[in-house]
N, CA, C and O atoms as a CHARMM CRD file, in Angstrom:
* protein
*
  384
    1    1 MET  N      3.73900  -9.65600  19.47700 PROA 1      0.00000
    2    1 MET  CA     4.71900  -9.91800  18.83600 PROA 1      0.00000
    3    1 MET  C      5.20900 -11.12400  18.51500 PROA 1      0.00000
    4    1 MET  O      5.36100 -12.09300  19.25900 PROA 1      0.00000
    5    2 ALA  N      5.53200 -10.98500  16.98400 PROA 2      0.00000
    6    2 ALA  CA     5.54000 -12.26000  16.32700 PROA 2      0.00000
    7    2 ALA  C      7.13700 -12.60000  16.87200 PROA 2      0.00000
    8    2 ALA  O      7.93800 -11.69900  17.11700 PROA 2      0.00000
    9    3 GLU  N      7.42600 -13.92700  17.00400 PROA 3      0.00000
   10    3 GLU  CA     8.78900 -14.35200  17.58900 PROA 3      0.00000
   11    3 GLU  C      9.23800 -14.99400  16.24500 PROA 3      0.00000
   12    3 GLU  O      8.34200 -15.52300  15.58700 PROA 3      0.00000
   13    4 GLU  N     10.30000 -15.01500  15.82800 PROA 4      0.00000
   14    4 GLU  CA    11.04800 -15.61900  14.89500 PROA 4      0.00000
   15    4 GLU  C     12.00300 -16.83000  15.31700 PROA 4      0.00000
   16    4 GLU  O     12.91900 -16.47700  16.06000 PROA 4      0.00000
   17    5 TYR  N     11.97400 -18.01200  15.03200 PROA 5      0.00000
   18    5 TYR  CA    12.58900 -19.08700  15.69100 PROA 5      0.00000
   19    5 TYR  C     13.39400 -19.59300  14.11700 PROA 5      0.00000
   20    5 TYR  O     13.02200 -19.64500  12.94500 PROA 5      0.00000
   21    6 TYR  N     14.78100 -19.93600  14.91700 PROA 6      0.00000
   22    6 TYR  CA    16.07100 -20.38200  13.95500 PROA 6      0.00000
   23    6 TYR  C     15.58400 -21.87600  13.71700 PROA 6      0.00000
   24    6 TYR  O     15.36000 -22.49600  14.75700 PROA 6      0.00000
   25    7 TYR  N     15.37300 -22.59500  12.45800 PROA 7      0.00000
   26    7 TYR  CA    15.55600 -23.91300  12.47200 PROA 7      0.00000
   27    7 TYR  C     16.44400 -24.51100  11.17100 PROA 7      0.00000
   28    7 TYR  O     16.43400 -23.89600  10.10500 PROA 7      0.00000
   29    8 ASP  N     17.03800 -25.47100  11.29700 PROA 8      0.00000
   30    8 ASP  CA    17.78200 -26.04700  10.40900 PROA 8      0.00000
   31    8 ASP  C     17.23000 -27.12500   9.81500 PROA 8      0.00000
   32    8 ASP  O     16.95500 -27.97400  10.66300 PROA 8      0.00000
   33    9 GLU  N     16.90000 -27.51300   8.50900 PROA 9      0.00000
   34    9 GLU  CA    16.04400 -28.41600   8.35600 PROA 9      0.00000
   35    9 GLU  C     16.87600 -30.00100   8.37600 PROA 9      0.00000
   36    9 GLU  O     16.41400 -31.12500   8.57300 PROA 9      0.00000
   37   10 ASP  N     18.37600 -29.51400   8.06200 PROA 10     0.00000
   38   10 ASP  CA    18.89100 -30.84200   8.16900 PROA 10     0.00000
   39   10 ASP  C     19.00200 -31.54200   9.56900 PROA 10     0.00000
   40   10 ASP  O     19.11800 -32.75900   9.71600 PROA 10     0.00000
   41   11 THR  N     18.94700 -30.50800  10.69200 PROA 11     0.00000
   42   11 THR  CA    19.23200 -31.25500  12.02100 PROA 11     0.00000
   43   11 THR  C     17.76200 -31.18600  12.52500 PROA 11     0.00000
   44   11 THR  O     17.62300 -31.50300  13.70600 PROA 11     0.00000
   45   12 GLU  N     16.75400 -30.86500  11.91500 PROA 12     0.00000
   46   12 GLU  CA    15.81800 -30.65500  12.83100 PROA 12     0.00000
   47   12 GLU  C     14.81600 -32.30800  13.04400 PROA 12     0.00000
   48   12 GLU  O     14.36200 -33.03200  12.15900 PROA 12     0.00000
   49   13 THR  N     14.76300 -32.42000  14.12700 PROA 13     0.00000
   50   13 THR  CA    13.63700 -33.69900  14.29200 PROA 13     0.00000
   51   13 THR  C     12.48200 -33.59900  14.04800 PROA 13     0.00000
   52   13 THR  O     12.01300 -32.46500  14.13900 PROA 13     0.00000
   53   14 ALA  N     11.64300 -34.63200  13.67900 PROA 14     0.00000
   54   14 ALA  CA    10.33800 -34.55800  13.41300 PROA 14     0.00000
   55   14 ALA  C      9.58300 -34.12100  14.44000 PROA 14     0.00000
   56   14 ALA  O      8.55700 -33.56400  14.05100 PROA 14     0.00000
   57   15 MET  N      9.74700 -34.17900  15.87500 PROA 15     0.00000
   58   15 MET  CA     9.06100 -33.50600  16.55500 PROA 15     0.00000
   59   15 MET  C      9.18300 -31.88400  16.84700 PROA 15     0.00000
   60   15 MET  O      8.20900 -31.22600  17.21200 PROA 15     0.00000
   61   16 GLU  N     10.60700 -31.27300  16.62500 PROA 16     0.00000
   62   16 GLU  CA    11.21800 -30.18900  16.63400 PROA 16     0.00000
   63   16 GLU  C      9.92300 -29.55300  15.59900 PROA 16     0.00000
   64   16 GLU  O      9.25700 -28.59900  16.00100 PROA 16     0.00000
   65   17 LYS  N      9.66400 -30.17100  14.28600 PROA 17     0.00000
   66   17 LYS  CA     9.14600 -29.60500  13.09900 PROA 17     0.00000
   67   17 LYS  C      7.88800 -29.39500  13.38400 PROA 17     0.00000
   68   17 LYS  O      7.27200 -28.35900  13.13200 PROA 17     0.00000
   69   18 VAL  N      7.34700 -30.62900  14.06100 PROA 18     0.00000
   70   18 VAL  CA     5.94800 -30.46700  14.41500 PROA 18     0.00000
   71   18 VAL  C      5.61900 -29.34400  15.31700 PROA 18     0.00000
   72   18 VAL  O      4.93400 -28.43700  14.84500 PROA 18     0.00000
   73   19 LYS  N      5.95300 -29.28300  16.37200 PROA 19     0.00000
   74   19 LYS  CA     6.17800 -28.13700  17.36300 PROA 19     0.00000
   75   19 LYS  C      6.05800 -26.28300  16.72200 PROA 19     0.00000
   76   19 LYS  O      5.25900 -25.36600  16.90800 PROA 19     0.00000
   77   20 ARG  N      7.44600 -26.47200  15.85100 PROA 20     0.00000
   78   20 ARG  CA     7.62800 -25.26500  14.75300 PROA 20     0.00000
   79   20 ARG  C      6.42700 -24.93300  14.08600 PROA 20     0.00000
   80   20 ARG  O      5.97000 -23.79100  14.03600 PROA 20     0.00000
   81   21 LEU  N      5.83800 -26.09200  13.49500 PROA 21     0.00000
   82   21 LEU  CA     4.75300 -25.69300  12.68400 PROA 21     0.00000
   83   21 LEU  C      3.38800 -25.31200  13.51200 PROA 21     0.00000
   84   21 LEU  O      2.54000 -24.53800  13.07000 PROA 21     0.00000
   85   22 PHE  N      3.32900 -25.79300  14.43600 PROA 22     0.00000
   86   22 PHE  CA     2.07000 -25.36600  15.46600 PROA 22     0.00000
   87   22 PHE  C      2.38800 -23.94600  15.96700 PROA 22     0.00000
   88   22 PHE  O      1.53900 -23.08800  16.20900 PROA 22     0.00000
   89   23 ARG  N      3.68600 -23.81100  16.08700 PROA 23     0.00000
   90   23 ARG  CA     3.80900 -21.98100  16.67900 PROA 23     0.00000
   91   23 ARG  C      3.71400 -21.28200  15.60600 PROA 23     0.00000
   92   23 ARG  O      3.22800 -20.17300  15.82500 PROA 23     0.00000
   93   24 GLU  N      4.04100 -21.52500  14.29600 PROA 24     0.00000
   94   24 GLU  CA     3.68600 -20.68700  13.13800 PROA 24     0.00000
   95   24 GLU  C      2.43800 -20.44300  12.42800 PROA 24     0.00000
   96   24 GLU  O      2.16200 -19.55000  11.62700 PROA 24     0.00000
   97   25 ASN  N      1.64400 -21.53200  12.93200 PROA 25     0.00000
   98   25 ASN  CA     0.26900 -21.76600  12.27400 PROA 25     0.00000
   99   25 ASN  C     -0.72200 -22.09300  13.53900 PROA 25     0.00000
  100   25 ASN  O     -1.01000 -23.25800  13.81600 PROA 25     0.00000
  101   26 LYS  N     -1.21200 -21.00000  14.27000 PROA 26     0.00000
  102   26 LYS  CA    -2.33100 -21.28000  15.27400 PROA 26     0.00000
  103   26 LYS  C     -3.52000 -21.78500  14.91100 PROA 26     0.00000
  104   26 LYS  O     -4.14500 -22.43200  15.75200 PROA 26     0.00000
  105   27 VAL  N     -3.94300 -21.63500  13.89100 PROA 27     0.00000
  106   27 VAL  CA    -5.40500 -22.07200  13.46300 PROA 27     0.00000
  107   27 VAL  C     -5.59300 -23.91900  13.43400 PROA 27     0.00000
  108   27 VAL  O     -6.54800 -24.62900  13.75000 PROA 27     0.00000
  109   28 VAL  N     -4.12100 -24.27500  12.86700 PROA 28     0.00000
  110   28 VAL  CA    -3.85200 -25.57900  12.82000 PROA 28     0.00000
  111   28 VAL  C     -3.97900 -26.09200  14.15500 PROA 28     0.00000
  112   28 VAL  O     -4.81900 -26.94600  14.44100 PROA 28     0.00000
  113   29 ALA  N     -3.10000 -25.55700  15.05500 PROA 29     0.00000
  114   29 ALA  CA    -3.06400 -25.95800  16.56400 PROA 29     0.00000
  115   29 ALA  C     -4.26700 -25.81500  17.18700 PROA 29     0.00000
  116   29 ALA  O     -4.55600 -26.63800  18.05500 PROA 29     0.00000
  117   30 SER  N     -5.12600 -24.82400  16.88700 PROA 30     0.00000
  118   30 SER  CA    -6.52300 -24.93800  17.25900 PROA 30     0.00000
  119   30 SER  C     -7.26900 -26.28000  17.14800 PROA 30     0.00000
  120   30 SER  O     -7.83300 -27.07200  17.90300 PROA 30     0.00000
  121   31 GLY  N     -6.99100 -26.14500  15.81900 PROA 31     0.00000
  122   31 GLY  CA    -7.87600 -27.34800  15.30800 PROA 31     0.00000
  123   31 GLY  C     -7.39600 -28.66800  15.85700 PROA 31     0.00000
  124   31 GLY  O     -8.17000 -29.61500  15.99900 PROA 31     0.00000
  125   32 ASN  N     -5.91600 -28.73600  16.21300 PROA 32     0.00000
  126   32 ASN  CA    -5.62800 -30.24700  16.69000 PROA 32     0.00000
  127   32 ASN  C     -6.07700 -30.30900  18.13100 PROA 32     0.00000
  128   32 ASN  O     -6.24700 -31.37200  18.72900 PROA 32     0.00000
  129   33 TYR  N     -6.27400 -29.00200  18.70100 PROA 33     0.00000
  130   33 TYR  CA    -6.63600 -28.96900  20.10500 PROA 33     0.00000
  131   33 TYR  C     -8.07100 -29.79100  20.17900 PROA 33     0.00000
  132   33 TYR  O     -8.30300 -30.68800  20.98900 PROA 33     0.00000
  133   34 GLY  N     -8.98800 -29.30400  19.17000 PROA 34     0.00000
  134   34 GLY  CA   -10.42800 -29.68400  19.16300 PROA 34     0.00000
  135   34 GLY  C    -10.62600 -31.07900  18.88200 PROA 34     0.00000
  136   34 GLY  O    -11.56300 -31.76800  19.28600 PROA 34     0.00000
  137   35 VAL  N     -9.57200 -31.47300  18.08300 PROA 35     0.00000
  138   35 VAL  CA    -9.65200 -33.38600  17.65500 PROA 35     0.00000
  139   35 VAL  C     -8.89800 -33.67400  19.12800 PROA 35     0.00000
  140   35 VAL  O     -9.57900 -34.36800  19.88300 PROA 35     0.00000
  141   36 ARG  N     -7.84600 -33.33000  19.54900 PROA 36     0.00000
  142   36 ARG  CA    -7.41700 -34.08900  21.28400 PROA 36     0.00000
  143   36 ARG  C     -8.29400 -34.19000  22.09300 PROA 36     0.00000
  144   36 ARG  O     -8.28000 -35.18800  22.81300 PROA 36     0.00000
  145   37 THR  N     -9.44500 -33.11100  22.26600 PROA 37     0.00000
  146   37 THR  CA   -10.66400 -32.78700  23.09300 PROA 37     0.00000
  147   37 THR  C    -11.44500 -33.40400  23.18100 PROA 37     0.00000
  148   37 THR  O    -12.01300 -33.76800  24.21100 PROA 37     0.00000
  149   38 GLY  N    -11.70500 -33.72700  21.87400 PROA 38     0.00000
  150   38 GLY  CA   -13.21200 -34.37200  21.14800 PROA 38     0.00000
  151   38 GLY  C    -14.44300 -33.34000  20.87400 PROA 38     0.00000
  152   38 GLY  O    -15.65200 -33.56400  20.82200 PROA 38     0.00000
  153   39 ARG  N    -13.74400 -32.18800  20.72400 PROA 39     0.00000
  154   39 ARG  CA   -14.81200 -31.05500  20.06400 PROA 39     0.00000
  155   39 ARG  C    -14.39600 -30.85400  18.81700 PROA 39     0.00000
  156   39 ARG  O    -13.62700 -30.04300  18.30100 PROA 39     0.00000
  157   40 ARG  N    -15.34700 -32.15900  18.23800 PROA 40     0.00000
  158   40 ARG  CA   -15.31700 -32.02400  16.45100 PROA 40     0.00000
  159   40 ARG  C    -15.70800 -31.05200  15.77500 PROA 40     0.00000
  160   40 ARG  O    -15.23200 -30.78800  14.67100 PROA 40     0.00000
  161   41 GLU  N    -16.59700 -30.40500  16.31600 PROA 41     0.00000
  162   41 GLU  CA   -17.11900 -29.05700  15.98200 PROA 41     0.00000
  163   41 GLU  C    -16.27400 -27.71100  15.86200 PROA 41     0.00000
  164   41 GLU  O    -16.18100 -26.94700  14.90200 PROA 41     0.00000
  165   42 PHE  N    -15.79000 -27.66100  16.90300 PROA 42     0.00000
  166   42 PHE  CA   -14.40400 -26.47000  17.17200 PROA 42     0.00000
  167   42 PHE  C    -13.51000 -27.02700  16.14800 PROA 42     0.00000
  168   42 PHE  O    -12.87500 -26.11800  15.61400 PROA 42     0.00000
  169   43 ALA  N    -13.23600 -28.15300  15.69200 PROA 43     0.00000
  170   43 ALA  CA   -11.81100 -28.35000  15.25800 PROA 43     0.00000
  171   43 ALA  C    -12.15300 -28.45200  13.71000 PROA 43     0.00000
  172   43 ALA  O    -11.24000 -28.29000  12.90000 PROA 43     0.00000
  173   44 GLN  N    -13.52800 -28.73200  13.25200 PROA 44     0.00000
  174   44 GLN  CA   -14.04400 -28.43400  11.78900 PROA 44     0.00000
  175   44 GLN  C    -14.09000 -26.89000  11.61000 PROA 44     0.00000
  176   44 GLN  O    -13.63000 -26.51100  10.53300 PROA 44     0.00000
  177   45 HSD  N    -14.56900 -25.88200  12.48100 PROA 45     0.00000
  178   45 HSD  CA   -14.62300 -24.65400  12.56300 PROA 45     0.00000
  179   45 HSD  C    -13.13700 -24.04500  12.24600 PROA 45     0.00000
  180   45 HSD  O    -12.95500 -23.25300  11.32100 PROA 45     0.00000
  181   46 MET  N    -12.00500 -24.54100  13.18900 PROA 46     0.00000
  182   46 MET  CA   -10.68400 -24.33300  12.90600 PROA 46     0.00000
  183   46 MET  C    -10.36300 -24.45000  11.67800 PROA 46     0.00000
  184   46 MET  O    -10.16900 -23.39700  11.07100 PROA 46     0.00000
  185   47 PHE  N    -10.22000 -25.66400  10.98600 PROA 47     0.00000
  186   47 PHE  CA    -9.81500 -26.03600   9.94100 PROA 47     0.00000
  187   47 PHE  C    -10.36300 -25.37800   8.53000 PROA 47     0.00000
  188   47 PHE  O     -9.75300 -25.04600   7.51400 PROA 47     0.00000
  189   48 ARG  N    -12.08500 -25.31300   8.96100 PROA 48     0.00000
  190   48 ARG  CA   -12.25700 -24.46800   7.83100 PROA 48     0.00000
  191   48 ARG  C    -12.03800 -23.09500   7.58200 PROA 48     0.00000
  192   48 ARG  O    -12.13100 -22.55900   6.47800 PROA 48     0.00000
  193   49 ALA  N    -11.66800 -22.40100   8.92700 PROA 49     0.00000
  194   49 ALA  CA   -11.32500 -20.83400   9.03300 PROA 49     0.00000
  195   49 ALA  C     -9.65300 -21.15100   8.29900 PROA 49     0.00000
  196   49 ALA  O     -9.23000 -20.07200   7.88300 PROA 49     0.00000
  197   50 ARG  N     -8.90900 -21.98300   8.11200 PROA 50     0.00000
  198   50 ARG  CA    -7.73600 -22.11300   7.77800 PROA 50     0.00000
  199   50 ARG  C     -7.83700 -21.90800   6.45800 PROA 50     0.00000
  200   50 ARG  O     -7.24500 -21.00500   5.86700 PROA 50     0.00000
  201   51 VAL  N     -8.79700 -22.96300   5.78700 PROA 51     0.00000
  202   51 VAL  CA    -8.93400 -22.72300   4.18700 PROA 51     0.00000
  203   51 VAL  C     -9.57200 -21.07300   3.72300 PROA 51     0.00000
  204   51 VAL  O     -9.44200 -20.41200   2.69300 PROA 51     0.00000
  205   52 GLY  N    -10.13500 -20.87500   4.73100 PROA 52     0.00000
  206   52 GLY  CA   -10.52800 -19.20900   4.33000 PROA 52     0.00000
  207   52 GLY  C     -9.61100 -18.32100   4.36300 PROA 52     0.00000
  208   52 GLY  O     -9.49300 -17.40900   3.54400 PROA 52     0.00000
  209   53 PHE  N     -8.81900 -18.55100   5.42100 PROA 53     0.00000
  210   53 PHE  CA    -7.44400 -17.77700   5.33500 PROA 53     0.00000
  211   53 PHE  C     -6.75700 -17.91800   4.05600 PROA 53     0.00000
  212   53 PHE  O     -6.49300 -16.94500   3.35100 PROA 53     0.00000
  213   54 GLN  N     -6.44100 -19.22900   3.72500 PROA 54     0.00000
  214   54 GLN  CA    -5.65700 -19.29800   2.49900 PROA 54     0.00000
  215   54 GLN  C     -6.32500 -18.89800   1.16300 PROA 54     0.00000
  216   54 GLN  O     -5.67100 -18.52100   0.19000 PROA 54     0.00000
  217   55 PHE  N     -7.69700 -19.00900   1.18000 PROA 55     0.00000
  218   55 PHE  CA    -8.16300 -18.42700   0.02400 PROA 55     0.00000
  219   55 PHE  C     -8.44400 -16.85800   0.27500 PROA 55     0.00000
  220   55 PHE  O     -8.78100 -16.28700  -0.76200 PROA 55     0.00000
  221   56 PHE  N     -8.38900 -16.12200   1.29100 PROA 56     0.00000
  222   56 PHE  CA    -7.89500 -14.68500   1.41700 PROA 56     0.00000
  223   56 PHE  C     -6.72500 -14.44200   0.95100 PROA 56     0.00000
  224   56 PHE  O     -6.59700 -13.59900   0.06300 PROA 56     0.00000
  225   57 THR  N     -5.61500 -15.14700   1.47000 PROA 57     0.00000
  226   57 THR  CA    -4.08400 -14.83900   0.72900 PROA 57     0.00000
  227   57 THR  C     -4.20300 -15.32400  -0.81100 PROA 57     0.00000
  228   57 THR  O     -3.49800 -14.60800  -1.52100 PROA 57     0.00000
  229   58 LEU  N     -4.51100 -15.77800  -1.13800 PROA 58     0.00000
  230   58 LEU  CA    -4.41800 -16.21300  -2.92400 PROA 58     0.00000
  231   58 LEU  C     -5.21300 -14.83600  -3.29300 PROA 58     0.00000
  232   58 LEU  O     -4.69300 -14.03400  -4.06900 PROA 58     0.00000
  233   59 ALA  N     -6.31500 -14.62400  -2.78800 PROA 59     0.00000
  234   59 ALA  CA    -7.18900 -13.48900  -3.41700 PROA 59     0.00000
  235   59 ALA  C     -6.43800 -12.02600  -3.38700 PROA 59     0.00000
  236   59 ALA  O     -6.35600 -11.23100  -4.32300 PROA 59     0.00000
  237   60 ALA  N     -6.01000 -11.91500  -2.30300 PROA 60     0.00000
  238   60 ALA  CA    -5.00100 -10.65300  -2.13300 PROA 60     0.00000
  239   60 ALA  C     -3.82600 -10.68600  -3.30500 PROA 60     0.00000
  240   60 ALA  O     -3.56300  -9.78800  -4.10500 PROA 60     0.00000
  241   61 LEU  N     -3.38100 -11.60600  -3.20800 PROA 61     0.00000
  242   61 LEU  CA    -1.95500 -11.93700  -4.23700 PROA 61     0.00000
  243   61 LEU  C     -2.48300 -11.67300  -5.63300 PROA 61     0.00000
  244   61 LEU  O     -1.80600 -11.00100  -6.41000 PROA 61     0.00000
  245   62 LEU  N     -3.54500 -12.12100  -5.95700 PROA 62     0.00000
  246   62 LEU  CA    -4.04600 -12.10500  -7.50500 PROA 62     0.00000
  247   62 LEU  C     -4.63700 -10.72200  -7.40700 PROA 62     0.00000
  248   62 LEU  O     -4.52400 -10.20800  -8.52000 PROA 62     0.00000
  249   63 GLY  N     -5.21600  -9.89600  -6.56300 PROA 63     0.00000
  250   63 GLY  CA    -5.69700  -8.68600  -6.69900 PROA 63     0.00000
  251   63 GLY  C     -4.58500  -7.82100  -6.76600 PROA 63     0.00000
  252   63 GLY  O     -4.41700  -7.07700  -7.73200 PROA 63     0.00000
  253   64 GLY  N     -3.58000  -7.88100  -5.51300 PROA 64     0.00000
  254   64 GLY  CA    -2.16100  -7.02000  -6.07600 PROA 64     0.00000
  255   64 GLY  C     -1.33100  -7.16800  -7.31500 PROA 64     0.00000
  256   64 GLY  O     -0.80000  -6.28900  -7.99400 PROA 64     0.00000
  257   65 GLY  N     -1.33300  -8.49600  -7.46500 PROA 65     0.00000
  258   65 GLY  CA    -0.67500  -8.64200  -8.90400 PROA 65     0.00000
  259   65 GLY  C     -1.25800  -7.92600 -10.06700 PROA 65     0.00000
  260   65 GLY  O     -0.55700  -7.49000 -10.97900 PROA 65     0.00000
  261   66 MET  N     -2.96200  -7.77500 -10.01100 PROA 66     0.00000
  262   66 MET  CA    -3.53600  -7.23400 -11.20900 PROA 66     0.00000
  263   66 MET  C     -3.47700  -5.89900 -10.89000 PROA 66     0.00000
  264   66 MET  O     -3.45400  -5.08400 -11.81200 PROA 66     0.00000
  265   67 PHE  N     -3.44600  -5.52300  -9.72000 PROA 67     0.00000
  266   67 PHE  CA    -3.38400  -3.86200  -9.17100 PROA 67     0.00000
  267   67 PHE  C     -2.12200  -3.30600  -9.91500 PROA 67     0.00000
  268   67 PHE  O     -2.15300  -2.39400 -10.74100 PROA 67     0.00000
  269   68 TYR  N     -0.94500  -4.02500  -9.47900 PROA 68     0.00000
  270   68 TYR  CA     0.37400  -3.39400 -10.02500 PROA 68     0.00000
  271   68 TYR  C      0.64700  -3.61100 -11.57300 PROA 68     0.00000
  272   68 TYR  O      1.38800  -2.87200 -12.22200 PROA 68     0.00000
  273   69 ASP  N     -0.00500  -4.66200 -12.07700 PROA 69     0.00000
  274   69 ASP  CA     0.27500  -4.80100 -13.53600 PROA 69     0.00000
  275   69 ASP  C     -0.52900  -3.50900 -14.06100 PROA 69     0.00000
  276   69 ASP  O      0.11100  -2.71800 -14.75400 PROA 69     0.00000
  277   70 LYS  N     -1.80000  -3.24700 -13.80300 PROA 70     0.00000
  278   70 LYS  CA    -2.51300  -2.04800 -14.40000 PROA 70     0.00000
  279   70 LYS  C     -1.75200  -1.00500 -14.21200 PROA 70     0.00000
  280   70 LYS  O     -1.48600  -0.31200 -15.19400 PROA 70     0.00000
  281   71 LYS  N     -1.21500  -0.64300 -12.88000 PROA 71     0.00000
  282   71 LYS  CA    -0.38500   0.87400 -12.94300 PROA 71     0.00000
  283   71 LYS  C      0.50100   0.62100 -13.57400 PROA 71     0.00000
  284   71 LYS  O      0.75700   1.55100 -14.34000 PROA 71     0.00000
  285   72 ARG  N      1.54700  -0.69400 -13.72700 PROA 72     0.00000
  286   72 ARG  CA     2.86700  -0.55500 -14.66900 PROA 72     0.00000
  287   72 ARG  C      2.14500  -0.62200 -15.99500 PROA 72     0.00000
  288   72 ARG  O      3.11800  -0.59800 -16.74900 PROA 72     0.00000
  289   73 LYS  N      1.22700  -0.68200 -16.67400 PROA 73     0.00000
  290   73 LYS  CA     0.54800  -0.72700 -17.93800 PROA 73     0.00000
  291   73 LYS  C      0.39700   0.98000 -18.34300 PROA 73     0.00000
  292   73 LYS  O      0.74900   1.51400 -19.39400 PROA 73     0.00000
  293   74 ASP  N     -0.24300   1.61900 -17.14300 PROA 74     0.00000
  294   74 ASP  CA    -0.60000   2.86500 -17.09600 PROA 74     0.00000
  295   74 ASP  C      0.46500   4.02500 -17.25500 PROA 74     0.00000
  296   74 ASP  O      0.38900   5.05600 -17.92400 PROA 74     0.00000
  297   75 GLU  N      1.71100   3.44400 -16.25700 PROA 75     0.00000
  298   75 GLU  CA     2.91900   4.10700 -16.56000 PROA 75     0.00000
  299   75 GLU  C      3.74500   4.01200 -17.66300 PROA 75     0.00000
  300   75 GLU  O      4.62700   4.78400 -18.03900 PROA 75     0.00000
  301   76 ARG  N      3.35900   2.98700 -18.12800 PROA 76     0.00000
  302   76 ARG  CA     4.34200   2.75300 -19.81100 PROA 76     0.00000
  303   76 ARG  C      3.58600   3.68000 -20.71700 PROA 76     0.00000
  304   76 ARG  O      4.22200   4.31200 -21.56000 PROA 76     0.00000
  305   77 LEU  N      1.95200   3.85100 -20.59300 PROA 77     0.00000
  306   77 LEU  CA     1.20200   4.40900 -21.41100 PROA 77     0.00000
  307   77 LEU  C      1.53400   5.82600 -21.59200 PROA 77     0.00000
  308   77 LEU  O      1.82800   6.28000 -22.69800 PROA 77     0.00000
  309   78 ALA  N      1.48900   6.57400 -20.45800 PROA 78     0.00000
  310   78 ALA  CA     2.15000   7.59700 -19.88100 PROA 78     0.00000
  311   78 ALA  C      3.27400   8.48000 -20.78200 PROA 78     0.00000
  312   78 ALA  O      3.28200   9.56500 -21.36400 PROA 78     0.00000
  313   79 ILE  N      4.29900   7.27100 -20.53000 PROA 79     0.00000
  314   79 ILE  CA     5.72900   7.47300 -20.90400 PROA 79     0.00000
  315   79 ILE  C      5.81600   7.64800 -22.55000 PROA 79     0.00000
  316   79 ILE  O      6.47500   8.53000 -23.10000 PROA 79     0.00000
  317   80 GLU  N      5.07000   6.69700 -23.19900 PROA 80     0.00000
  318   80 GLU  CA     4.81400   6.47100 -24.68100 PROA 80     0.00000
  319   80 GLU  C      4.13600   7.80900 -25.23000 PROA 80     0.00000
  320   80 GLU  O      4.65200   8.48800 -26.11800 PROA 80     0.00000
  321   81 GLN  N      2.90900   8.11800 -24.59800 PROA 81     0.00000
  322   81 GLN  CA     2.16900   9.31200 -24.94900 PROA 81     0.00000
  323   81 GLN  C      3.26300  10.61900 -24.54600 PROA 81     0.00000
  324   81 GLN  O      2.98400  11.60900 -25.22100 PROA 81     0.00000
  325   82 ASP  N      4.11500  10.78600 -23.86300 PROA 82     0.00000
  326   82 ASP  CA     5.09500  12.01300 -23.57200 PROA 82     0.00000
  327   82 ASP  C      6.09200  11.83800 -24.60700 PROA 82     0.00000
  328   82 ASP  O      6.58100  12.85300 -25.10300 PROA 82     0.00000
  329   83 ARG  N      6.46800  10.68300 -25.00800 PROA 83     0.00000
  330   83 ARG  CA     7.42000  10.11900 -26.23500 PROA 83     0.00000
  331   83 ARG  C      6.86500  10.82600 -27.57100 PROA 83     0.00000
  332   83 ARG  O      7.49000  11.65100 -28.23800 PROA 83     0.00000
  333   84 MET  N      5.59300  10.35200 -27.82900 PROA 84     0.00000
  334   84 MET  CA     4.94500  11.17200 -29.04800 PROA 84     0.00000
  335   84 MET  C      4.94400  12.36400 -29.30800 PROA 84     0.00000
  336   84 MET  O      5.27200  12.88000 -30.37600 PROA 84     0.00000
  337   85 VAL  N      4.38400  13.15200 -27.85400 PROA 85     0.00000
  338   85 VAL  CA     4.40000  14.66100 -27.79500 PROA 85     0.00000
  339   85 VAL  C      5.46100  15.16900 -28.01900 PROA 85     0.00000
  340   85 VAL  O      5.50000  15.96900 -28.95300 PROA 85     0.00000
  341   86 ALA  N      6.79000  14.87200 -27.19200 PROA 86     0.00000
  342   86 ALA  CA     8.06300  15.25000 -27.75500 PROA 86     0.00000
  343   86 ALA  C      8.23600  15.19900 -29.14600 PROA 86     0.00000
  344   86 ALA  O      8.63600  16.16400 -29.79700 PROA 86     0.00000
  345   87 LEU  N      7.90400  13.93900 -29.69800 PROA 87     0.00000
  346   87 LEU  CA     8.48200  13.49100 -31.02200 PROA 87     0.00000
  347   87 LEU  C      7.62400  14.68900 -32.17700 PROA 87     0.00000
  348   87 LEU  O      8.18000  15.30600 -33.08600 PROA 87     0.00000
  349   88 ASP  N      6.29400  14.75400 -31.83500 PROA 88     0.00000
  350   88 ASP  CA     5.53700  15.81000 -32.73400 PROA 88     0.00000
  351   88 ASP  C      6.40500  17.22100 -32.13400 PROA 88     0.00000
  352   88 ASP  O      6.92800  17.85000 -33.05400 PROA 88     0.00000
  353   89 GLN  N      6.55300  17.60000 -31.24200 PROA 89     0.00000
  354   89 GLN  CA     7.10400  19.02500 -31.16600 PROA 89     0.00000
  355   89 GLN  C      8.51500  19.10800 -31.88300 PROA 89     0.00000
  356   89 GLN  O      8.85100  20.07200 -32.57100 PROA 89     0.00000
  357   90 HSD  N      9.23100  18.09900 -31.67000 PROA 90     0.00000
  358   90 HSD  CA    10.51100  18.32300 -32.28800 PROA 90     0.00000
  359   90 HSD  C     10.36400  18.28400 -33.74200 PROA 90     0.00000
  360   90 HSD  O     11.28100  18.78200 -34.39400 PROA 90     0.00000
  361   91 GLN  N      9.20500  17.69500 -34.46500 PROA 91     0.00000
  362   91 GLN  CA     9.32000  17.42000 -35.86100 PROA 91     0.00000
  363   91 GLN  C      8.52900  18.94100 -36.24600 PROA 91     0.00000
  364   91 GLN  O      8.84800  19.48400 -37.30300 PROA 91     0.00000
  365   92 GLN  N      7.64700  19.49800 -35.48100 PROA 92     0.00000
  366   92 GLN  CA     7.16700  20.92100 -35.90300 PROA 92     0.00000
  367   92 GLN  C      8.34800  21.91300 -35.51000 PROA 92     0.00000
  368   92 GLN  O      8.26800  23.02700 -36.02700 PROA 92     0.00000
  369   93 GLU  N      9.06400  21.75500 -34.95800 PROA 93     0.00000
  370   93 GLU  CA    10.32400  22.56000 -34.89000 PROA 93     0.00000
  371   93 GLU  C     11.21000  22.63100 -36.29400 PROA 93     0.00000
  372   93 GLU  O     11.53200  23.63900 -36.92100 PROA 93     0.00000
  373   94 ASN  N     11.47800  21.34900 -36.56200 PROA 94     0.00000
  374   94 ASN  CA    12.41800  21.24900 -37.91400 PROA 94     0.00000
  375   94 ASN  C     11.66600  21.29500 -39.20100 PROA 94     0.00000
  376   94 ASN  O     12.18700  21.18400 -40.31100 PROA 94     0.00000
  377   95 SER  N     10.27200  21.48500 -38.93600 PROA 95     0.00000
  378   95 SER  CA     9.51400  21.75200 -40.27600 PROA 95     0.00000
  379   95 SER  C      9.38700  23.31900 -40.59800 PROA 95     0.00000
  380   95 SER  O      9.12800  23.78700 -41.70700 PROA 95     0.00000
  381   96 VAL  N      9.59900  23.98300 -39.51100 PROA 96     0.00000
  382   96 VAL  CA     9.39400  25.42700 -39.54600 PROA 96     0.00000
  383   96 VAL  C     10.80700  26.15300 -40.13600 PROA 96     0.00000
  384   96 VAL  O     10.86900  27.37600 -40.25500 PROA 96     0.00000
């Protein structure tokens, strides 16, 4: 379960900020651990994983935006078609 921590940017010290950021981003903390212990390959994997996760996040945002944009356009098209059908029916009723 993710814990939420309250912080105040105005009163937060530099060390508190570093600790908070490590709590929020576990991959960076793992990479930092690898650097401190001399495990360079492990650290590189963690930093690259972070970039991969950022790419995945960006791709999900773009894909979701495109999906909902298409959905919104389809809904607008359906509404416009319903209006045209109703207008045609109204014109046919009045011409009789």
